[in-house]
C-alpha positions in Angstrom: 158.0 -141.2 117.3 156.9 -142.9 114.5 154.8 -145.9 114.3 157.5 -147.8 113.3 159.5 -146.9 115.8 157.0 -147.5 118.5 156.4 -151.1 117.0 160.2 -152.0 116.5 161.0 -151.1 120.0 165.1 -151.7 120.8 165.6 -155.2 121.9 167.0 -154.0 125.4 163.5 -152.2 126.3 161.5 -154.3 128.6 158.7 -156.2 127.2 156.3 -154.4 129.3 157.4 -151.0 128.0 156.9 -152.7 123.9 153.6 -153.9 125.1 152.4 -150.6 126.7 153.6 -149.3 123.7 151.4 -151.2 121.6 148.5 -150.6 123.7 148.6 -147.4 123.1 148.8 -147.1 119.4 146.1 -149.6 119.3 143.7 -147.2 121.1 145.2 -144.5 119.4 144.1 -146.1 115.8 140.9 -146.8 117.5 140.0 -143.2 118.2 141.3 -142.4 114.5 139.1 -145.6 113.5 135.7 -144.2 115.2 136.2 -140.4 114.0 137.1 -141.7 110.5 134.0 -143.8 110.5 131.8 -141.1 111.7 133.0 -139.0 109.6 132.5 -141.1 106.5 128.8 -142.0 107.6 127.3 -139.0 108.8 129.3 -135.9 107.0 129.8 -138.0 103.9 127.8 -141.0 102.9 124.3 -139.8 104.6 124.3 -136.3 102.6 124.7 -138.7 99.2 122.2 -140.6 100.2 119.4 -137.8 101.3 120.3 -135.9 97.9 121.6 -132.8 99.8 122.0 -129.9 97.0 125.7 -129.6 96.8 126.2 -133.9 97.0 124.1 -133.7 93.7 126.0 -130.7 92.4 129.4 -132.4 93.0 128.5 -135.5 91.2 126.7 -133.6 88.3 130.5 -131.8 88.0 132.1 -135.0 88.0 129.9 -136.3 85.5 129.5 -139.7 85.9 125.4 -139.6 86.8 124.1 -139.7 90.2 124.3 -143.3 90.6 127.9 -142.8 91.1 126.4 -140.8 94.1 125.1 -143.6 95.5 127.6 -146.3 94.7 130.2 -143.5 96.5 127.6 -143.3 99.5 127.4 -147.0 99.7 131.1 -147.7 99.9 131.8 -145.1 102.3 128.9 -146.3 104.6 130.2 -150.1 104.4 133.8 -148.7 105.1 132.6 -146.8 108.1 130.9 -149.7 109.4 133.9 -152.1 108.8 136.3 -149.8 110.4 134.4 -150.4 113.8 134.1 -154.0 113.4 137.5 -155.4 114.7 137.7 -158.4 112.3 136.9 -156.0 109.5 138.8 -153.1 110.4 142.0 -153.6 108.4 140.3 -155.0 105.6 137.9 -152.0 105.8 140.7 -149.4 105.7 142.7 -150.9 102.5 139.0 -150.4 100.6 139.0 -147.2 102.2 142.6 -146.2 100.8 141.0 -146.8 97.0 138.0 -145.1 97.5 139.9 -142.0 99.5 142.7 -142.4 95.8 139.8 -142.2 93.7 138.7 -138.8 95.9 142.4 -137.0 95.7 142.2 -138.0 91.7 138.8 -136.5 91.4 139.4 -133.3 93.5 142.8 -132.8 91.5 141.4 -133.3 88.0 138.1 -132.1 88.4 136.8 -130.7 91.4 139.0 -127.9 93.6 142.4 -129.1 93.8 143.4 -127.9 97.4 140.4 -130.1 98.6 142.1 -133.1 97.4 144.6 -132.8 101.1 141.7 -134.3 103.0 141.0 -137.6 101.6 145.2 -137.8 101.4 145.4 -137.5 105.1 142.2 -140.0 105.4 144.2 -142.6 103.1 147.4 -142.3 105.0 145.6 -142.9 108.5 143.8 -145.8 106.6 147.1 -146.9 105.6 148.4 -147.0 109.2 145.2 -148.6 110.4 145.6 -151.6 107.6 149.0 -151.9 108.4 148.6 -152.5 111.8 145.5 -154.9 111.4 147.3 -156.8 109.0 147.3 -159.9 111.2 143.2 -159.5 111.0 143.2 -158.9 107.4 145.2 -162.1 106.5 143.2 -164.4 109.1 139.7 -163.2 107.6 141.2 -163.8 104.1 142.4 -166.8 105.3 138.8 -168.0 106.9 137.2 -166.7 103.5 139.4 -168.7 101.5 138.9 -172.3 103.7 135.1 -171.7 103.4 135.2 -170.9 99.7 136.8 -174.4 98.9 134.3 -176.2 100.8 
C-alpha cells in the first residue's frame, strides 16, 4: 500500500480507520526521521568535522577544497537536528533533498556511481517526510513571513 493510498482512504472507510492509518504512517515517518538524523549526524557529519582520512580524500577528489567538507558537514548536522524538531522537520527534509541531490550528482559524475543509490534513497524518504509535514512547513513559513513584515 502506498502513502497516497493510506492517506486517501476510501470515503466509505470509517473515520477511525483513516485516523489509525495516519497515526501508523506518522510513526513510521518519525522512525525514518530519527534513523536518517542519526546517520547524517553520526556517520556523515561528524567524520567530516573530525577530518577523517576518507572524508578528506573524498573532498580532495571532488576538487572544491576542504572548506566544502565543512560546509557539507554543517548542512548535514543542521538537517539532522531539524528532522527531529517537529516544527522544522518538513523544512529540514526539503533542504536535505537538495543536499542529497548534490550527493547523487557528485557520485555519478566524480566519485563511484554505484554509491549514488544511497543518497537517492535517502532523498526519496525525505520527499515523503517533506510531503507529510507540508502543513507544518507552510505554518513555519507564514510565521517567518509575518515576523519579517513587522
